[in-house]
N, C-alpha and C positions, 0 to 999 in steps of 0.2 A: 454454511448453507443458508441460502436465501430463498424467499418467495417473491416472484415478480407479481405485484398487485395489478398492474396494468401492462399493456403491451408496449412498454417504454423502459428504457434503461436508466431513467432519472433516478437518483437516490431517493427522491420523494416517494417513489412507487416500489421501492425495495424494502422488504422486511427481513431482518436478520433473524433466522430461526435458531441457528447454532453457530457460535463463534468457533474459530479454529483453536485447537488445543496446542498452543504455540510451544509449550515446554515439551510435549510429546513429539511434535514435528521436529524440533531442534535436536531431540534425542535420536531421532531416526535419521537425521541428516546433520551429523556433527560438524561437517565442514562448511555449513551455511554461514555466510558472513554478511548477507544483506537481505533486507525485506523491501519490496517495492509495492506501492499502492497507487491506484488511480481512483479518483472519486472520494468524496468526503466520508461516506459511510465506512469504507474499508479503512481509511485513515483513522477515523474515530475508534474503530475496533482495536487497531494496533496500539494507539495511544492509551486506551483504557486498559488493555491487557498488560502493557509493559510499564506504564507510568512515565514514558519518555515524553519529551517535548514534541509538539506537532511541527514537522518541517514545513517550510514554505513550498508552494507549488514550484517544481523544478529544482528543489533543493534537498538537503539531507541532514540528518542529525545522527550522532553516534551515541550508543547507549549500551549498558550492560544488562543482560537478562539471562537467567538460568545458566550461569557460568559461561556465557558467550558474550564476546564484544561484537556488536552488530552495527551496521549502518542502515538507517531507514530512509529510503528515497520516496518522495512523493511526486508523482508525475501528473501532468494535466489530465483531466477527464477525457476519456476517449468516446464518451457518450455523444450521440447525435443530439441529445437534449441540450448540449452546451456547445453551440457553434464556436469555431475558432475565432479569436479576436483579430488574427492577422499579426499579432505581436510576436508570436513564437512559431517557428517552423520546425519540422522534424530535424532539419539540419542544425538548428540552433540549440536543440536540447542536448543534454549530456548523453554520451554513450555509456551504457552500463554493461559491464561484463561480469556475470556471476560465475565464478570459477570455484571448483572444488580442489582443495590442496591434495 
C-alpha cells in the first residue's frame, strides 16, 4: 500500500505505507513462480523482504523464499516521470508469461 505525495508517479513522491506480506501471498497462490516489478521502490521492497540480489533493469534473478523457487523480473519504469531513452522498445523487452501449473 502506498500514498502518492504529489500528483506524480515518480518513486520520489511515493511513500510505502504497508509492504506486501509475501509469505502469505505465496501461501495463497502456491503455483506462483515469478515476481515482476517496475520502479526502484517496488524493487527495493522485494529485495528487502527476500534478501535476493537486485536484478538489472530488463533482467531477472532466481531465488528461494518461503519454500518456493522464484524468478524476480525487473522491468523498466512505466512512469511518465522517466521518459524512454529510445534504447529499449516494447518489442525488444522480454515476454513474460506467468502460468499456474
